[in-house]
N, C-alpha and C positions, 0 to 999 in steps of 0.2 A: 496532423493533417486532417483538415476538415473536408468532408465531401458534401457538396450541396448543389442543388439546382434550384429552379424557381419554386418547386413544390415540396421538395424534400431536402432536409439537412441532417447529416450524420456527423456527430463529434465523437471520435474515439477517445477512450479513457484508459490511461496507463494503469497497469496493475502493480503487483509487488515484484515484478521482474525488473529490478533496478540494480545498478552497479553497487550502490550502498548496501542493499540487502544481501547481494552475493558476497561482498567483502565481509559483512558481519557473520554470515553463515560459515565462511571459510575460517575466520578467526576463531569463532566458537568451536568448530570441530577440531581444528589443529590444536588449540589449547587443551581441549578436553582429552584428546588422544595423548598429548604429552603427559598430562597428569596420570592418566590411566597406565601408560607404559612405565612411568617412574615408580608407581605403586606396585605394579606387577614385578618389576625388576628388583625392587626391595624384598619382595616375597621369595623369588627364586634365586636371588644372589647373583644375578647375571645382568650386565648392563645392556638393556635393549635399545637404548638410544646412544649412539657412538658419541664420545666426547662428553657425556654427561654421567658422572659417577654417582651411583646410588649407595655407596658404602656407608655414608653417614646417616642414611635414612633407615630407621628401624621399622620393620613391617607393622609391629603393633606399638603405638597407635598411628604413627605418621603414614605409613604405607596404606593402611586400611582407609584413612581419611582421604588420601590422594586418589585411591581407587574410586571411592564414593564420589568425590568431586569430578573425576573423569567420566564416570557413568552418567551422573547427573548432567554434566556439560554436553555429553553426546545426545542426551534427550532434548536439551534445550537447543542444541545446534540442528537437530533433525527437524524442528518446527519451521525455521526460516527456509530450509531447503525445500520442504514441502510446499510452502507458499510460493516460492520462486518457480518450482517445477510446475505447479498447477496454475501460476499466474493469477492468483486470487485477487479480485478487485478489478480486473480488466473488463472492458466491455465498451458500451457506446451509449450515447444519448441520441435518440431519433425524433425528429420533429417532422411530422407528415401533414402538410396543409390539405391535401386531397381528402384524406380520411378524417382529418381533424383531431389527430391523437399526438401525444408526446409520450415516448417510451424511454424508460431507463432499463438498460440490460447490463447485468454484472455477473461474472463467474464467481462462485463461492467455493467452499470446501466440498470434497466428494461426499456424496450421499443423496438423499431424496431431494434436497433443496439446493442442488448445485447451481441450477440456472435461476437467477433472480431477475424477474421482469415485472416492472411496475408500469402501468399505463394511466395517463390522465387525458382529460379532454382539453384541447387547445383553447376553447373558449373560456375556460376557467383560469387561465394564466392572465394575471393582472399586470405584472411588471417584471422586468429583469433588474436584479439588484446587485450592488457591490457593497461588501462590508470590508472596510479597510481599517486596520489598526496597526499603527507603526509603534516602534519602540524596541525594547529588549527582545521580545518575542512577536515579530511582526505576523499579522494574520490578514490574508487577502482571500476573500471568498466570493465567488460568482454564484448567485442563486436565483431561483425563480419564485416569485410570490404567487401562490395559487389560492384562489378563493376557497375559504373554508378549511384550509389545511396549513400545516407549518411550511416555512420556507424550505424549498428543495435545493440543496447544494449541488452544483454542477462541477466543482473542482475538487480534486483530490486533496487529502491532508498531506501537507508537505510539498505540494507542487509549487515550484518556484518560478512564478511569472513576475515580470516587472509590472509596475503600475500602468505603464503605457500599454503593454500587451493585454492586461486585464480590461482596461478601458475599451480597447479596440474590439476585443472579443464580445464584451457586453454590448457595444454599439452595434455590431454585426448581427448578434442574436436579436436584439431589440428591433432592428430594422426588418429582419426576416419575419419575426412574429407580429410586427406592427403594434408593439406595446411601449410603454414608456420605461425610462431608466430611473432607478432610485438609488440613493446612497452616495451621491457625489458630494 
């Protein structure tokens, strides 16, 4: 949902709080918990998971290895849960014609640099560009070409927009900024 008026345009950016990230976090934690419980049940000789017998698993070496994989998997599963909880990567792109600035704001990981805010002068924006590569791994990127700097990407990695939606978004932004479009 883009919010804009005659002078200001705000484009929200989704972060890591997606269904895919939630699914992967759940799968990792559940699988790691299963490994850990099977390893522990081989140690104590009692089945902690109903319906799953651990009699054939000897604690040394299989049980220890399963405990290690379970603990490592829990640590790996903790990372996506943290990114989803903190919604890392979310933010907005702000275009303000009155002040003549373009701001990129994103939320990062906790710490001193949690808030990431980068500002540019709108006069330095030369064009709105589209990089489109079709094939096995399609790539569609909407970017701003800024004088004296690298191209600034405005789309998220893995954002699935159709070609028509990308073109429409690029045209709206170019019309708002009164610059040309490149990359068609």
